[in-house]
C-alpha positions, 0 to 999 in steps of 0.5 A, a space after each residue: 413838850 416845852 421843846 415842841 412848843 418852842 419849836 412851833 413858836 420858832 416856825 411860826 416866828 420865821 413864817 413869811 406868808 409873802 414868800 409862801 409858795 402855797 399861800 396864793 392859791 389858798 388866798 384865791 379859794 378863800 376869796 372864792 368862798 366869800 364870793 359864794 357867801 356874798 352871792 348866796 347870803 349877801 343880804 343877810 351878811 352885808 350889814 355885819 360886814 359894813 359893821 366889821 370894816 367900819 370897826 376896823 377903819 375906826 380902830 386903825 384911826 384910833 390907834 394913830 390918833 393919840 400920836 398926833 396929839 402926842 398922847 402916849 398913856 391914858 391912865 395906865 393903859 397905853 393910849 393906842 390901845 384905848 384909841 383902837 377900842 374906842 375907835 373900833 366901837 365908833 367905827 362900827 357904829 357909824 357904819 351901822 347908822 350909814 348902812 342904808 346910805 351906803 346901799 342907796 348910793 352903791 345900788 345907784 352907781 351899779 345900776 348907772 353903770 349897768 345902763 351905760 354898759 347895756 346901752 353901749 352893747 346894744 346900740 348899733 356901730 355906725 357904718 364905717 367905724 373901725 372894727 375891733 381887732 385883736 389888740 383892741 383895749 377891750 379884747 386885751 382887758 378881757 385877756 386880763 381875766 383868764 391870762 397866764 399863770 400868775 406868780 406864786 408868791 403873795 408879794 409878787 401876786 400882790 404887785 401884778 394884781 395892782 398893775 393888772 387892775 390899774 390896766 384893766 380900769 384904764 383899758 376898759 375906760 378907754 374902750 367905753 370912750 372909743 365906743 361913745 365917740 363912734 356913736 351918733 348925737 341921737 345914740 349919744 343922748 340914749 346912752 346919757 339917758 340910759 346911765 342917768 335913768 339906771 342911777 336915778 333908779 338904783 338911788 330910788 330902789 336903794 331908798 324904797 327897798 334896801 333888802 332888795 337892793 343889797 341883795 343885787 349889789 352883793 349878788 353882783 359883787 359876789 358873782 363876779 369875785 367867785 367867777 374870777 377866782 374860779 377862772 384863776 384856779 382853774 387856769 392855775 391848776 390845768 383843769 379840764 375846762 379851763 380852755 372853755 373859760 376864755 370867753 371873751 368880754 361879750 361872754 364874761 358879761 353875759 355869764 356875769 349877768 346871768 350869775 348876778 340874776 341867779 344870786 338875786 333870785 336866790 337871795 330873794 327866795 331864801 331870805 325875802 320874806 320874814 315869817 309871819 306869826 300865827 294870829 292869836 286866838 280871841 279871848 273868850 268871852 
């Protein structure tokens, strides 16, 4: 029994997740599950998630803080351990206290970006503007969603994901800027007005109805996460429907919008109303 336990501990010690050939699909599957949870239950789990993230950030700061002041021990307890506990508690409390503020600004940012993209998509390009070719930035950015099979190890995939994320953000911003430059002055004012209007509407919604705002934000983020992971796994596993997932930028935008609307509806239907308490019977005179 002791030999088996020692062998098991030795295997755990020698296990390297970064070099594991099977860990990456598992991690993507976990991310897909997390996206589904945010998509359908984000309104209920967002505050605990913010508290956990705040605690993690606070514990990291608490571990490093004693070293900045040259403190190694507090009584008979290592200072890093005390700092980790105190930082985790303070970070969680700060995260809960700033919950409504984070939801408000995130909602404003989300609706502002939505107003920008929708207005750019609805406004017609002026006559004579160059058409997008197969190598344009928006098409190239769309290829990032479902592309070639990525590397099989977590370390290689991390570097590849970072490169893809940087390229996606850079080329998407370039595509938006090029699209904006092709518009007339009147249309540019419409785009700016839609963006500012979405930002203000999001801030008002976040302040007035943080529950509905959190449902919208989590449904949008969760649907984008599980759609991406589902497409990645489908291509990686050569699923029969993998070719149907090459939708292009417009198709993915419509799919994401539909999934976001479905997630918002599901969250508001499931968690939108608190159960009402039955009215107490009047006391007998």
